[in-house]
C-alpha positions, 0 to 999 in steps of 0.5 A: 385886773379882771375882765368879764367876757360875756356872751349876749342874751338869747334871741329868737334866731338863736333858739331857731338856729338861724344865722343872725342879722345885725339888727336882731334884738333879744327875745323874752328869754334873752332879756330875762337872762340879761336881767339875771346876769346884771343882778349877779354882777351888780357888785362885781366892781365893774367900772367900764363896759365894752360892747359890740354894737350889734343890737343883741349885745348892746341890749345885754350891756344896757342891762348891766349898765343899769345895775353897775352904773358903769358907762358903755362904749360900743366897739364894732371890733367886737361884732360877731363874725360876718356871715354875709349873704348867709345871714337870715338862713337856718342852719338846716338850709345851709349847703356847707358848714359855715364854721368849717376850717377855711370856709369863706361865706359869700359877702362875709368874713373869711376865718382869717379875716375874722381872726385878725379882727378879733386880734385887734379887738383883744388889743383894744380890750387889754388896753382898756383893762390896763387903764382901769382901777376897776373890772372891765365887762366885755359884751360880745358874741360866741365866736368872739369869746371862743377865739379870745379864749383859744388864742389870746389868753393862757388857761389856768390849771383846771380850767377846761378848754373852750372846745366849742362855741356852744360852751358859751351859753347866752349870757354866760361869763368867763373870767380873765385875770391879769396882766402878766399874763392874762389868764382864763380862770373861769370858762362860761359860767352860767349858774345864774341861768338855773331854771331857764330852759337850755334852748340856745342852740345857735352860735352866731 
C-alpha cells in the first residue's frame, strides 16, 4: 500500500513569509506547481484523495483530482497548525519564534495540542489507506508532513531525516509504504518543480 504525502502549492503569503490565514488561495506559481504534480501522479494508481479543507490544500487536491479521477474527501484534522492571533503576521514582525519548543500562540494551538491532532489525522490516514486497493494521496501542510514523518512512520535505510519543515517544498511529495510497519521511502521529492524558482520560504 502506498501513501503519497503532499504539501500544498505555494501561496503569495508563503513567498512573502507570512503566517497564513485559512482562506489564503494558491498563487500563480502554486497553481503551476499543482498542475505539474497532477501530471506527474496522473498514472500513479491513486484511488482516493484526503485533503485538508483549507483553501490552499483543497485547490492543490482539485488539480490532482482532475488528472487521476480519484474522489476527494476533505479532512479538517489535516489542517496546518493554528497560529491563532499571529495569522497574517510576517515572520520578521514576530517577537518570538512560533515554531519554538513549547510556544503556544495566542488564540491558537500549542505544540502538544497540534501533535495530538496530527496523531488522530495519521490514524485516519492509515485507516483509509488500509481499506483501499489503490494508492492514497494526502494533501496537507508543511508542519503536518514533518510531524507525520518524524513521529508516525519508520524511515527506510538511506532515507534522510525530515530535520526541517522547509524540507517539504510546496507540492513536494513523500512516499510511505506499508503497513507492517508504515515506512517512509522517499522524502520531499520535488523533481517536477525543475525550472520553477525556489521562493517558498514560508512554512505554515
